[in-house]
N, C-alpha and C positions, 0 to 999 in steps of 0.2 A: 504493500500500500504506500509505503514511503517513497518508492521509486517513481510512482505516478505523480507525485507532488513536486518532483524536481523541475525547476524552471527551464532547464536545458537538457538535451540528450545526455544520458549517463556517460557515453563513450567520450564525449567532448570534454568532460571533466576528469574522467579516470585516466585517459591516455597520457596527457601531459604530466599528471602527478606520478604515474608509473615511470615515465621517461626521466623525470628528475630523480626518483629513487634509484633507478638503474644507473644513472650517471654518477650519483654520489656514492653508490654502494661499491665495496671492494670486490670487483668481479674479475680481477686481472688474470686469474688462473684458468678462466673458462675458454680463452683463445677464440677460435672461430665462432663458437656459440655466443660469446659476448658481442662480437662484431655484428652477427646476424640479429641478435636481440636489439641492439642499439639502432640498427638500420630500420627495423620494423617499427620501433617506437618513434624514430625520427619521422617516418612517413605518416604515422598516426598523429603525431603532433602537428605536422603540416596541415593535414586534413581538418584537425580540430581548430587550428588557427583560422583557416578559411571560413569555417562555420561561424566562429565568434566575430570575425570581421564583417560578415554579412549581417549578423544580428545588430551590431553597432551601427553599420551603415544604414540599415532599415530604420533605426530609431532616430538618428540625427539627420538623415537625408543626404542627398548629394549637394555639393561635392565633399561635405565634411567627412563622410564615412571613408572614402578613398584616401582623403588627406590624412586621417588618423592612422590608417594602416601603413601608408607610405612613410610617414614620420616615425612610427613605432619601430618598424623593421630597420629603417635606415639608422636611427640612433643606436640601436643594438649592434648593427653591422659596424658602425663607426667605432663604437666601444671595443669591439673585437679587433679591428685593425690597429687601433692605438695600443691596446694591450700587447698584441703581437710585436709591434714596433718597439715598445719599451723593453720587452724581454728578449727580443731577437737581435738587437744591436744593429750594426752597420749593414748586415746581410739583408735586412728588410727595408733598405732605403727606397726600393721600387715597389714595395708591397701595395701602397695606396694607389699608385698609378695603375698597376696591373689589375687590382681588384675593381677599381672604378671603370677602367676600359672594358674589362670583361662584363661587368654589370650593364654598362651602356649598350654594348653590342648584343648581349642576350635580350635586353628589353626592346631595343629598336627593331631588331631583325627577327629574333626568335619569338618573344612574347607577343608582339604586335602582329607578326606574320601568322602565327597560329590563330590568333583571334580573328583576323581578316579571312583566313582560309575557312575556318569553321563557320563563321557568319555567312560567307559567300556560298558555301555548300548548302547550308540550311535555308537561307533566306534570299539567295541570289544577290540582293543589294541591301546594304545597311546604311543608315544615315546618322549623322552626328553634328554637333555644333561646330561650325568652322571657326568661329571667333575664339572659342576656348582652345582649340588645337593650335591655331596661329599664335596665341599668347604663349603657350607652352613651348612651341618650337622656336620662336624668336629668342626666348630666354635660354633655351637649351643650346642653340647654335652658338650664341655668344660665349657662354660659360665653357663649352667644350673646346672651342678654339683657344680661349685665353688660358685654360689650364693644361691641356694636353698637346697642343700644337705649337703655340707661341714660344714655349721654353726652348725649342730647337733653334730659334732664330734670333734670340737676344744675344748681345755681344759683350755684356759686362763680364761674364765668365763663359768659358768654353764648355759645350756639352748640353745635354737636355736638363739643365738646372736653372733655377732662379736664384738671384742673390737674396739675402735676407730682406732687403727693402722691397724687392720685386715680389717676393713670396707674401709678405705682409699685405702689399697692395692688392695682389690677386685674391688673397683670402678675404679681404674686405669687399672686393668687387663681387666675389662669389656669394657672400652673405647678402649683399644688397640685391643682387639679381634674384636669388631664391626668395628672400623676404618680400620683395615686390611682387613676385609671382603669387605667393601665398596670399598677400593682401588682395590682389586682383581676383584670385580664385574664390576666396572665402568671404570677401567683404564687398569690394567696390563693383565687381562685375560677376557676381555669383551666377547670374543667368547665362553667362557664356558657357558654363560647364554643366548645365542641365540638359537632359535629353530633349531634342527638338519635338518629340512626340512620345506620349505614353501608351500609344495604341499597342495592344498585344502584350503589354507588360503586366502580368498578373500580380507581381510584387507590389505595384503601386496601390492596388486596391486592398491588399491584405492589411489587417490591423497591425500597427507597429508594436514591438515588444514594450513592456513597461520600463520605467526608468531603472528600477531595481535589477531587472534582467539585463538591461543594456550595460549597466555598470559592472555587473558580474561578468558579462562577456568581455568587457574591456579589460578587466583584471586578468581573466583567463587568456585573453589574446596576448598580453604582455608575457604571461607565464609560458605560453606556447612558443612565442618568438624567441624568448630567452633560451629555452632548451634546444630549439632548432639550431641556433648559432653555436651553442656549446657542444652539441652532439656532432655538428659539422666539423668543429675543431678537433674533437676527440677521434673522429673517423678519418681525419685527414691523413695520418700516417698509413693507414690501411689502403686508402685510395691511392696515395703516392706509390706504395709498393705495387699495387695492381697496375698502375700506369707504367711504371718502370719495367715490370715483368712483361708487359705487352709491347715494350719497345718504343713507347710514345714519349715525347719530351715532357719534362716536369712542369712546363708552363701550362699543360693541360689540367694539372691539379687545381690551379687557381680558378680556372673556368668551371670545373665541376663544383668546387666549394661555393663559388658565386651563384651558380645555378641552384644549388640546394637552398642557400639562404633566400634566394628570390622565389623559391617554389610557392610559398603561401600567396604572394601577390600574383604570380603567374596563374595559379589555379583559380583564384578569385576572378582574374580578368577573363580566363577561359570560360568559366561558368556564366559570367555576365554576357559574353558574346553569344553563347548558346541560347540565352534567354532574350536575344535581340536587344541587349542593352550595351551597344558598342561604345556609347559615350562613357559609361562606367569603366569599361576596359581601357579606353584611352586615358581617362583621368588617372587610373591606377598606374598604367605603364609610363606615361610621360611625367607624371608627378613623382614616381619612384626614381626615374632617371635624374630629374632635377635635384631631388633630395639627396640622392647618393653622392653626386659630385659637389653639390652646393654645401653640404655639411662635412664631407670628408676632407676636402682641401683645407678649410679653416682649421679643422682638428689637427691635421698633420703639420700645418704651419706652426701651431702652438707647440706641438711636440718638438719640432725642429728648433724653435727658439729656446726651449727649455733645455734640451739635451745637446744642442750643437750638432745634431745629426744632419747630414746633407740629404735632401729629399729629391729623388729623381721623379720628374713629372712628364717630360716630353716623351712621346711615343715614337717608334721607328717609322721609316718610310712606308713599309708595307701596311702597318696598322693605320697610318694616316690616310692612305688610299681607301682602305676598307671603311674607316670611320666617315670620311667625306662621301663615299658612295652610299653608305647607309643613310646618312642625313639627307642627301639629295633625293634619294629614292623615297624616303618617308615624306618629304615635302611634296613630291609629285603625287604620291599615293593618297595623301590626305588633303590635297589641294582643292577638291571639288565638293567636299561635304558628303560624298557617297563612296562606298567601297564595294568591291566585288572580289571574286576568287583570284583574279589575276594578280592584284597587289599582294595578296597573301603569299602566293606561290613565288613571286619575285623576291620578296623579303626573306622567305625561308631559303631560297637558293643562295642569297648573300650570306645568311647565317651558316649554311653548309660550307660555303667557301671560306668563311672565317675559321670554322672548326678544322676544315681540311688543311688550311695553310698553317695551322698550329702543329698538326700531326706531321705534315709534309711541307716544311717551309721552303 
């Protein structure tokens, strides 16, 4: 009788708790069984995070729901990057760059590509607010070039680095751009990020959860995201061994970890696209890309100032070409306010090219 009174499905509460217990428990002697158990609990925590994110989003409405999810997972991701930098020393000077670049490529080509493909297959055409997408893309383009490409062409010091003064300036610019985008999204032009039509969206007509249930889901969302990041870190050595044994370069490990961390947002975006809510998918994807780079760069700048560590920011020529191709293709794909299966296929081929050139550079 007590289970029927639970405000949320039991599995969405139990799985993240079990995941935390498994992570904290001394299971080092279990070997492969421990790895398998943690992987299963990781997947379960991701699914629970998606459920809680949708509960919160339904309560607060768009675009606040997607903003909360993007901010929550990005803050935890930034905390993980900073902790790894502080404990890893000089060997992690390119960690922030590699993680941010992998996240951006996964989001722009993989996550959005899958959403457009699924939506195109099921609905032929999907519509979204062009004003909201333009606002996100103009901010994202500026911040990507300033943080990942420009360091290769400054002349104060040689190499893909910024001087301390340049790094502080770019960190401030990143915060200004992201802060302005959040202001536009949540306050001044919230209507830009709302679906152009609610037709066919059954969730709009469903009763929103109570405030108590929404707050519980928000707390559990943070619990889920926290253990997702920690389990990703714990499983990283096993993933690295598997990649090395397969003969693939170690850079693929960072892509896999970034993909796992982004999995809650990716699943939420995928489910929204299947329900013909492409605007929600794009809010999640583009907002996550902006949050990832807009919060990570200032954080690593602070670490650099405190520790004296040199931070590598500029990406190589191959990565620059892929990034610019992705950004240009996204602009063309989302330039009309309507999408179909073709844009999804094109973006996914670019994502495949990105992965292939990692394995076979």
